[in-house]
C-alpha positions as CSV (number, residue, x, y, z in Angstrom):
1,X,90.3,100.7,56.4
2,X,87.3,98.9,57.8
3,X,89.9,96.2,60.2
4,X,91.4,99.1,61.3
5,X,88.3,100.5,62.3
6,X,87.2,97.5,64.2
7,X,90.9,97.4,66.1
8,X,90.4,100.9,66.9
9,X,87.1,100.3,68.5
10,X,87.7,97.2,70.1
11,X,90.5,98.7,71.3
12,X,88.9,102.0,72.9
13,X,85.7,99.1,74.5
14,X,88.9,97.2,76.3
15,X,90.4,100.5,77.7
16,X,87.1,101.7,79.1
17,X,86.3,98.2,80.7
18,X,89.4,98.4,82.4
19,X,88.6,101.1,84.3
20,X,85.6,99.2,85.7
21,X,87.4,98.3,89.1
22,X,89.1,101.6,89.2
23,X,85.4,103.5,89.3
24,X,84.4,100.6,92.0
25,X,87.0,101.6,94.2
26,X,86.7,105.2,94.0
27,X,82.7,105.0,94.8
28,X,83.4,102.2,97.4
29,X,85.7,104.9,98.9
30,X,83.0,107.7,99.0
31,X,80.6,105.1,100.8
32,X,78.5,103.5,98.0
33,X,77.9,99.8,98.8
34,X,77.9,97.3,96.2
35,X,74.2,97.2,95.5
36,X,74.2,100.5,95.5
37,X,76.5,100.9,93.0
38,X,75.4,98.0,90.5
39,X,72.0,99.4,90.8
40,X,73.4,103.0,89.3
41,X,75.6,101.4,86.9
42,X,73.0,99.2,85.3
43,X,70.1,101.2,86.2
44,X,71.5,104.1,84.2
45,X,73.0,102.2,81.4
46,X,69.7,100.7,80.8
47,X,68.0,104.5,80.4
48,X,70.8,105.3,78.1
49,X,70.0,102.3,75.7
50,X,66.4,103.2,75.8
51,X,67.2,106.5,73.9
52,X,69.5,104.7,71.5
53,X,66.7,102.0,71.1
54,X,64.1,104.9,70.6
55,X,66.4,107.1,68.4
56,X,67.2,103.8,66.4
57,X,63.4,103.0,66.1
58,X,63.9,99.5,67.4
59,X,61.0,97.3,69.3
60,X,61.6,95.4,72.3
61,X,62.0,92.0,72.3
62,X,59.1,89.9,72.8
63,X,58.2,86.4,73.5
64,X,60.6,83.4,74.8
65,X,63.8,85.7,73.8
66,X,62.8,88.7,75.9
67,X,62.4,86.0,78.9
68,X,65.8,84.6,77.9
69,X,67.3,87.7,77.9
70,X,66.0,88.6,81.3
71,X,67.1,85.6,82.7
72,X,70.8,86.3,81.4
73,X,70.6,89.8,82.9
74,X,68.8,88.6,86.3
75,X,70.9,86.1,86.9
76,X,74.3,86.1,85.0
77,X,74.8,89.2,84.3
78,X,74.1,89.9,88.3
79,X,76.1,87.2,89.2
80,X,78.8,87.9,87.6
81,X,79.2,91.5,88.5
82,X,78.2,91.0,91.8
83,X,81.5,88.9,92.4
84,X,83.9,91.3,90.4
85,X,83.1,94.2,92.1
86,X,82.6,92.5,95.4
87,X,85.9,90.3,94.7
88,X,88.1,94.3,94.5
89,X,87.4,94.4,98.3
90,X,89.3,91.6,99.1
91,X,92.2,91.9,96.4
92,X,93.8,94.1,94.3
93,X,92.0,95.7,90.9
94,X,94.7,94.6,89.3
95,X,94.6,90.9,90.2
96,X,90.9,90.6,90.1
97,X,91.0,91.9,86.5
98,X,94.0,89.1,85.8
99,X,91.7,86.5,87.0
100,X,88.6,87.5,85.4
101,X,90.3,86.8,82.2
102,X,90.1,82.9,83.2
103,X,86.8,82.6,81.5
104,X,88.3,81.7,77.7
105,X,89.6,78.6,79.5
106,X,86.3,77.9,80.9
107,X,84.3,78.5,77.6
108,X,87.1,75.8,76.2
109,X,85.7,73.1,79.1
110,X,82.3,74.0,78.8
111,X,82.2,74.0,75.2
112,X,83.7,70.7,75.0
113,X,81.1,69.2,77.7
114,X,77.8,70.6,76.7
115,X,78.3,71.6,73.1
116,X,80.5,68.8,72.3
117,X,82.9,71.3,70.5
118,X,86.6,69.7,69.6
119,X,89.2,70.0,72.0
120,X,92.2,70.8,69.9
121,X,96.2,70.7,70.8
122,X,96.1,74.6,70.8
123,X,93.6,74.5,73.2
124,X,95.3,72.2,75.5
125,X,98.4,73.9,75.3
126,X,96.5,77.3,76.3
127,X,94.4,75.3,79.0
128,X,97.9,74.4,80.6
129,X,98.9,77.9,80.5
130,X,95.9,79.1,81.9
131,X,96.3,76.5,84.8
132,X,99.8,77.3,85.1
133,X,99.1,80.9,85.6
134,X,96.3,80.8,88.3
135,X,98.6,78.5,90.4
136,X,101.7,81.6,90.1
137,X,98.8,84.2,90.4
138,X,96.5,83.1,93.5
139,X,100.0,82.4,95.3
140,X,100.2,83.8,98.7
141,X,101.5,87.2,97.6
142,X,98.3,87.3,94.9
143,X,95.7,88.7,97.6
144,X,93.3,87.5,100.2
145,X,91.1,83.8,99.6
146,X,87.8,85.3,99.2
147,X,89.1,87.9,97.1
148,X,90.4,85.2,94.7
149,X,87.8,83.0,94.9
150,X,85.2,85.6,93.8
151,X,87.1,86.9,90.8
152,X,87.5,83.0,89.7
153,X,83.5,82.9,90.1
154,X,83.4,85.9,88.5
155,X,85.2,84.5,85.3
156,X,83.3,81.0,85.9
157,X,79.7,82.9,85.7
158,X,80.4,84.7,82.8
159,X,81.6,82.0,80.7
160,X,78.1,80.4,81.4
161,X,76.3,83.6,80.6
162,X,78.5,83.6,76.9
163,X,77.5,79.4,76.6
164,X,74.3,80.5,77.3
165,X,73.6,83.7,75.2
166,X,75.5,82.3,72.4
167,X,71.8,81.3,70.8
168,X,69.9,84.0,72.0
169,X,72.0,86.8,70.5
170,X,71.3,85.4,67.0
171,X,67.8,86.6,67.5
172,X,67.9,90.2,68.6
173,X,70.0,93.0,67.8
174,X,73.0,94.5,70.3
175,X,70.9,97.3,71.7
176,X,68.0,95.4,72.5
177,X,69.7,92.5,74.0
178,X,71.7,95.0,76.0
179,X,68.7,97.1,76.9
180,X,67.1,94.1,78.6
181,X,70.1,92.6,80.2
182,X,70.7,96.2,82.0
183,X,67.4,96.5,83.0
184,X,66.9,93.3,84.5
185,X,70.2,93.7,86.0
186,X,69.3,97.0,87.2
187,X,65.7,95.7,88.7
188,X,67.7,92.8,90.6
189,X,70.0,95.2,92.6
190,X,67.3,98.3,92.6
191,X,65.3,96.0,94.8
192,X,68.2,94.4,97.1
193,X,69.2,98.3,97.5
194,X,66.1,99.4,98.7
195,X,66.2,96.7,100.7
196,X,69.1,97.2,102.0
197,X,69.0,100.7,102.3
198,X,70.5,103.0,99.3
199,X,74.2,104.5,100.0
200,X,74.5,107.1,97.5
201,X,77.8,109.0,96.8
202,X,78.5,111.7,99.7
203,X,81.3,114.3,97.6
204,X,80.9,115.5,94.0
205,X,83.8,113.3,93.0
206,X,81.8,110.4,93.9
207,X,79.2,111.9,91.4
208,X,81.6,111.8,88.9
209,X,82.5,108.3,89.5
210,X,78.9,107.5,88.7
211,X,78.9,109.0,85.6
212,X,82.3,107.2,84.8
213,X,81.0,103.9,85.9
214,X,77.7,104.4,83.7
215,X,79.3,105.7,80.7
216,X,83.1,105.0,80.3
217,X,82.8,101.6,82.0
218,X,79.6,100.4,80.8
219,X,77.5,101.9,77.9
220,X,80.7,103.2,75.7
221,X,82.5,99.9,75.7
222,X,79.6,97.8,75.1
223,X,78.8,99.9,72.3
224,X,82.0,99.9,70.7
225,X,82.8,96.4,71.2
226,X,79.7,95.2,69.2
227,X,80.3,97.9,66.7
228,X,84.0,96.4,66.5
229,X,82.8,93.3,66.7
230,X,80.6,93.6,63.3
231,X,83.8,94.6,61.5
232,X,86.8,92.2,62.7
233,X,84.9,88.9,64.0
234,X,84.9,87.5,67.9
235,X,88.0,86.1,67.4
236,X,90.4,89.1,66.4
237,X,88.1,91.0,69.5
238,X,88.8,88.5,72.0
239,X,92.9,88.6,71.6
240,X,92.4,92.9,71.5
241,X,90.5,92.3,74.9
242,X,93.6,91.4,76.6
243,X,94.5,95.3,76.4
244,X,91.3,95.6,79.5
245,X,93.4,94.0,82.4
246,X,96.4,95.6,81.4
247,X,94.7,98.9,81.6
248,X,93.2,98.0,85.0
249,X,96.9,96.9,86.2
250,X,98.5,100.4,85.3
251,X,95.7,102.3,86.8
252,X,96.2,100.6,90.2
253,X,99.5,101.0,90.1
254,X,99.0,104.5,89.6
255,X,96.0,105.6,91.4
256,X,96.1,103.2,94.4
257,X,99.5,102.6,94.3
258,X,99.1,98.7,94.2
259,X,102.2,96.8,93.3
260,X,101.9,93.5,92.2
261,X,104.6,90.9,92.9
262,X,105.9,89.6,89.7
263,X,105.1,86.0,89.9
264,X,101.9,87.5,89.9
265,X,102.5,89.4,87.0
266,X,103.9,86.2,85.5
267,X,101.0,83.8,86.1
268,X,98.8,86.7,84.6
269,X,100.5,87.4,81.7
270,X,100.2,83.3,81.4
271,X,96.4,83.6,81.5
272,X,96.3,86.5,78.9
273,X,98.7,84.6,76.5
274,X,96.4,81.4,76.7
275,X,93.1,83.6,75.9
276,X,95.2,84.9,73.0
277,X,96.3,81.1,72.0
278,X,92.4,80.3,72.5
279,X,91.2,83.0,70.1
280,X,93.9,82.3,67.4
281,X,92.8,78.4,67.7
282,X,89.3,79.3,66.9
283,X,90.5,81.8,64.1
284,X,92.6,78.4,62.5
285,X,89.4,76.7,62.9
286,X,86.9,79.2,61.2
287,X,89.7,79.2,58.5
288,X,89.8,75.8,57.8
289,X,85.9,75.5,58.0
290,X,85.7,78.3,55.0
291,X,87.7,76.6,52.9
């Protein structure tokens, strides 16, 4: 029952995260710029997390851990989210979502270089699949070069964010870390948005999209992912998270009539399969270690 609940929670999280690019497209169409969009997303999400923190009677992190979390939000999350949501202005939402899933490949490479983790045969196969998938995905039919570059950059920044945060997250609760990271990112984007001038939604639909990107694409997926992670572990969670780009691709085709070429879909499928193989490799490694 515990595993079933964890699977359900991670599936909900992945499906909700898959709506991020969709709500972003709606807000861009309503006159919102990237800085204002991300200021609203993280600023309002931080307020909601603060309410949850108070309700759980938890305190804010302090000292070095607080500084590290602020850096993760102000640098890591800011860079990744800006690259991702800017990319969908130059490439299809589905393509951007697929390319983001290069991050498991980047994590393996960075872990091998900086954390001295062993690169197994399974990981090598997964890396090759990811490279082939990327070559197919970013072909001439994939989208504008700038959008592709930004999407790959988002995956790389997210990978660095994961590597850096691996140690920090062991010292705080998920609510504490999420609050500080969201608030730090919101502060950076708030400063940038105010310096450039706020571009708020001009319609009721735009207002609903703001609510969607804050609740459905940020707060709900973060909390359900973390709750599911406790039940089924990181490797299983990573495999189930491949639902995210699938949801984005389907919604993009339905709402925006975005049709990806077959070669792009094949490339995206290879990227997703590489992520699954990497997760399975991690599960096998942990099982052997436990024995």
